[in-house]
GUDOZA-335690 format. One line per 5 residues: number of its first residue (from 1); for each residue x, y, z of C-alpha. Coordinates in steps of 0.05 Angstrom, whole numbers, plus 5000, padded with zeros to 4 digits. Layout:
residues N
NUM = X:Y:Z | ...
This chain:
residues 386
1 = 8641:4475:8863 | 8615:4404:8867 | 8591:4371:8803 | 8550:4307:8797 | 8555:4278:8727
6 = 8497:4230:8718 | 8505:4186:8658 | 8453:4139:8626 | 8503:4096:8589 | 8556:4125:8543
11 = 8609:4096:8588 | 8665:4100:8536 | 8653:4175:8526 | 8642:4195:8598 | 8703:4162:8629
16 = 8754:4202:8588 | 8713:4265:8601 | 8713:4256:8676 | 8786:4235:8678 | 8806:4299:8641
21 = 8761:4343:8683 | 8795:4316:8745 | 8863:4332:8713 | 8836:4403:8709 | 8821:4400:8784
26 = 8745:4403:8774 | 8710:4368:8832 | 8665:4319:8795 | 8635:4253:8816 | 8605:4204:8768
31 = 8537:4170:8774 | 8523:4113:8726 | 8450:4095:8722 | 8431:4026:8696 | 8368:3984:8699
36 = 8363:3915:8729 | 8347:3887:8661 | 8402:3925:8624 | 8471:3913:8652 | 8516:3927:8594
41 = 8536:3988:8553 | 8597:3999:8508 | 8659:3980:8548 | 8622:3959:8612 | 8587:3892:8616
46 = 8566:3862:8682 | 8509:3817:8659 | 8541:3759:8697 | 8543:3796:8763 | 8492:3792:8819
51 = 8468:3862:8837 | 8415:3896:8878 | 8369:3955:8866 | 8393:4024:8887 | 8464:4046:8901
56 = 8515:3990:8896 | 8568:3983:8949 | 8640:4003:8937 | 8659:3929:8939 | 8607:3913:8885
61 = 8630:3972:8841 | 8701:3946:8846 | 8676:3878:8824 | 8635:3905:8766 | 8687:3952:8736
66 = 8734:3913:8691 | 8809:3917:8698 | 8816:3961:8636 | 8772:4015:8666 | 8808:4011:8733
71 = 8876:4018:8699 | 8851:4077:8659 | 8825:4115:8719 | 8874:4090:8772 | 8824:4117:8824
76 = 8751:4094:8822 | 8729:4124:8889 | 8689:4178:8853 | 8645:4129:8815 | 8574:4112:8839
81 = 8529:4061:8806 | 8454:4065:8815 | 8407:4009:8792 | 8334:4023:8774 | 8282:3968:8771
86 = 8272:3982:8697 | 8273:4040:8648 | 8199:4056:8651 | 8171:4124:8669 | 8106:4098:8698
91 = 8136:4054:8753 | 8119:4062:8826 | 8181:4021:8843 | 8226:4068:8805 | 8194:4128:8839
96 = 8207:4100:8908 | 8278:4079:8894 | 8293:4146:8861 | 8285:4182:8927 | 8353:4157:8951
101 = 8387:4180:8887 | 8354:4248:8891 | 8375:4257:8963 | 8447:4246:8944 | 8445:4290:8882
106 = 8416:4348:8920 | 8482:4356:8957 | 8517:4378:8893 | 8521:4449:8865 | 8508:4427:8793
111 = 8478:4363:8766 | 8499:4347:8694 | 8458:4294:8659 | 8491:4257:8602 | 8441:4222:8557
116 = 8370:4204:8575 | 8325:4146:8593 | 8253:4133:8614 | 8263:4152:8687 | 8294:4220:8673
121 = 8229:4261:8675 | 8217:4235:8745 | 8287:4255:8767 | 8280:4324:8736 | 8215:4335:8773
126 = 8245:4314:8839 | 8305:4360:8828 | 8266:4422:8808 | 8301:4484:8835 | 8371:4455:8828
131 = 8421:4477:8776 | 8417:4425:8719 | 8455:4417:8654 | 8439:4367:8599 | 8479:4334:8544
136 = 8437:4304:8488 | 8471:4255:8441 | 8415:4246:8390 | 8361:4299:8384 | 8324:4257:8334
141 = 8320:4182:8323 | 8359:4150:8267 | 8323:4128:8204 | 8291:4060:8213 | 8292:4066:8289
146 = 8232:4112:8301 | 8175:4084:8344 | 8102:4103:8339 | 8101:4146:8402 | 8177:4161:8404
151 = 8181:4180:8477 | 8256:4196:8469 | 8244:4252:8419 | 8188:4281:8462 | 8234:4281:8523
156 = 8289:4314:8482 | 8241:4367:8459 | 8222:4382:8531 | 8295:4389:8550 | 8310:4433:8490
161 = 8253:4481:8507 | 8267:4482:8582 | 8307:4536:8618 | 8365:4488:8630 | 8432:4496:8592
166 = 8440:4444:8538 | 8503:4414:8508 | 8502:4383:8439 | 8562:4347:8411 | 8558:4361:8336
171 = 8555:4427:8300 | 8495:4407:8257 | 8450:4398:8318 | 8477:4463:8347 | 8462:4502:8283
176 = 8393:4471:8278 | 8375:4490:8350 | 8398:4562:8347 | 8360:4572:8281 | 8296:4540:8306
181 = 8297:4570:8375 | 8332:4638:8368 | 8300:4666:8431 | 8335:4615:8474 | 8398:4606:8432
186 = 8440:4630:8491 | 8427:4565:8528 | 8455:4520:8473 | 8528:4499:8476 | 8569:4460:8425
191 = 8621:4418:8462 | 8644:4356:8424 | 8678:4295:8454 | 8749:4273:8441 | 8783:4207:8425
196 = 8758:4148:8465 | 8827:4130:8490 | 8799:4086:8546 | 8798:4031:8494 | 8874:4030:8494
201 = 8871:3996:8562 | 8842:3934:8528 | 8902:3918:8485 | 8923:3846:8490 | 8974:3800:8457
206 = 8915:3765:8424 | 8918:3775:8349 | 8854:3779:8308 | 8852:3768:8233 | 8885:3824:8193
211 = 8839:3863:8148 | 8839:3919:8097 | 8771:3946:8119 | 8734:3943:8185 | 8663:3961:8202
216 = 8647:3955:8276 | 8586:3973:8319 | 8514:3955:8325 | 8484:3932:8259 | 8424:3975:8240
221 = 8394:3998:8174 | 8419:4070:8180 | 8491:4043:8183 | 8489:4031:8107 | 8525:3965:8107
226 = 8491:3943:8043 | 8525:4001:8006 | 8593:3980:8033 | 8581:3909:8008 | 8560:3935:7939
231 = 8625:3975:7937 | 8665:3913:7955 | 8629:3873:7901 | 8646:3927:7851 | 8719:3924:7870
236 = 8718:3848:7868 | 8689:3848:7798 | 8746:3894:7778 | 8797:3845:7804 | 8811:3881:7871
241 = 8807:3829:7926 | 8800:3857:7997 | 8796:3828:8067 | 8737:3860:8102 | 8709:3848:8171
246 = 8639:3869:8194 | 8634:3861:8269 | 8574:3876:8313 | 8508:3851:8341 | 8441:3865:8308
251 = 8393:3838:8257 | 8423:3822:8189 | 8380:3862:8140 | 8426:3860:8079 | 8441:3808:8026
256 = 8497:3763:8053 | 8499:3699:8011 | 8564:3717:7976 | 8604:3747:8033 | 8656:3692:8036
261 = 8666:3696:7961 | 8681:3771:7962 | 8727:3767:8022 | 8679:3791:8077 | 8679:3760:8146
266 = 8615:3774:8186 | 8620:3770:8262 | 8547:3779:8283 | 8550:3783:8359 | 8571:3827:8416
271 = 8645:3842:8409 | 8684:3842:8475 | 8731:3901:8487 | 8796:3862:8477 | 8771:3832:8412
276 = 8747:3898:8386 | 8813:3932:8400 | 8851:3876:8366 | 8806:3882:8305 | 8818:3958:8302
281 = 8893:3950:8310 | 8893:3896:8256 | 8859:3936:8202 | 8882:3991:8155 | 8818:4031:8147
286 = 8754:4039:8187 | 8690:4045:8145 | 8627:4083:8166 | 8579:4081:8106 | 8521:4110:8146
291 = 8459:4138:8111 | 8448:4186:8169 | 8486:4200:8233 | 8494:4248:8292 | 8552:4229:8336
296 = 8619:4201:8318 | 8634:4148:8370 | 8661:4099:8319 | 8706:4152:8289 | 8734:4175:8356
301 = 8747:4103:8375 | 8785:4093:8310 | 8823:4158:8321 | 8846:4133:8389 | 8888:4083:8348
306 = 8905:4134:8293 | 8865:4095:8241 | 8839:4134:8180 | 8764:4132:8168 | 8723:4132:8105
311 = 8653:4156:8122 | 8590:4184:8090 | 8585:4259:8089 | 8529:4261:8140 | 8518:4282:8212
316 = 8581:4299:8251 | 8628:4260:8205 | 8649:4323:8166 | 8666:4357:8231 | 8716:4305:8256
321 = 8740:4276:8190 | 8781:4325:8148 | 8771:4301:8077 | 8838:4277:8048 | 8874:4293:8114
326 = 8847:4245:8167 | 8804:4202:8121 | 8755:4210:8064 | 8683:4233:8060 | 8636:4205:8007
331 = 8565:4218:7987 | 8518:4172:8025 | 8494:4111:7985 | 8544:4127:7930 | 8576:4058:7922
336 = 8620:4080:7864 | 8652:4137:7902 | 8661:4093:7963 | 8695:4040:7922 | 8741:4092:7890
341 = 8763:4122:7957 | 8776:4052:7986 | 8819:4036:7925 | 8858:4102:7929 | 8874:4096:8003
346 = 8893:4023:8002 | 8939:4034:7942 | 8979:4088:7977 | 9015:4067:8042 | 9046:4136:8046
351 = 8977:4169:8046 | 8954:4121:8100 | 9014:4139:8144 | 9005:4213:8133 | 8932:4209:8153
356 = 8951:4171:8217 | 9001:4226:8235 | 8949:4280:8222 | 8899:4244:8267 | 8949:4242:8323
361 = 8962:4317:8318 | 8888:4335:8315 | 8869:4294:8375 | 8926:4314:8421 | 8927:4389:8411
366 = 8869:4409:8366 | 8796:4425:8376 | 8781:4353:8392 | 8834:4346:8446 | 8806:4332:8515
371 = 8844:4393:8542 | 8804:4440:8497 | 8739:4403:8511 | 8744:4404:8587 | 8764:4477:8585
376 = 8698:4493:8551 | 8659:4450:8599 | 8693:4479:8661 | 8676:4549:8636 | 8603:4528:8627
381 = 8601:4500:8698 | 8629:4565:8725 | 8579:4608:8687 | 8520:4564:8711 | 8543:4569:8783
386 = 8549:4644:8779
């Protein structure tokens, strides 16, 4: 059984998945698809490298993959990187260059697509008749990020209604799909992802500022940062002084004139891997005050370092955060409750340590261990092949 795992981004999730599939002796090769005008995603950034369209050479792949990724995998011979002209569906250039990718993919028994982008409909059309599997990360766009036409949601709807098996990574999406489409419920599969332990390879001796609270990730309205800041202001007014870091690129949409006064440091830029890891290791609690959510990438990154998380009770957060055991869940936009949970956790070092121990147990042997996850995926591959 030969598997081609084709990933449109999500590098930090896919690498642990493939590594653990290989540990299970599943023959899988990885195909990363990028566009010439988009050469960075999570832990992989090669914006400063000269590249060509189409398949990159082994020498160029070795140059592009950073040392942390190479240490994590030890063997990178199974990685392919394919570069499109752009991410547009209506592109003659993309159609022509896709032919070489399709020719290679047709040699595999199963082609598993992870994520989507604008060229995927073309690839699906050219691979009709092959055994395909899809993993969708976000069935619907986050609040504040919808576009007028919303091509992504229409593509997701096509994939959902198609005959191809579909993997979703949070139980809410799974429940929604089987309730809305009961006649094809058999094709839906809930398979989460585990801790993003690839980040451990980016530890350095560099020390970042210590903090009580850390928010990291792309800054966007659905992340609810304004509610976090209001909670910190409430604590500040009650005499509780915290050190908080908000780190990530994106447009600043929230009030920020008093951040220094209330002990908040804003790092509004792309955060390199080594710096991000140092920030996570240097904090006590990770904060995710989202107003809506689907996946839990920030949580599973935090859990890789056994850091407790306080998050809104939305999306997949209740699935991976056991309230009072591995972190706290709060009502979204409830600044009072968020402030209370922050105060409780920071005032109890014993509770912090217990939560860290619980996280370690959950992610090494529980439902969110990579061993359990790859077992489910290998079983799905076998059923599709048969």
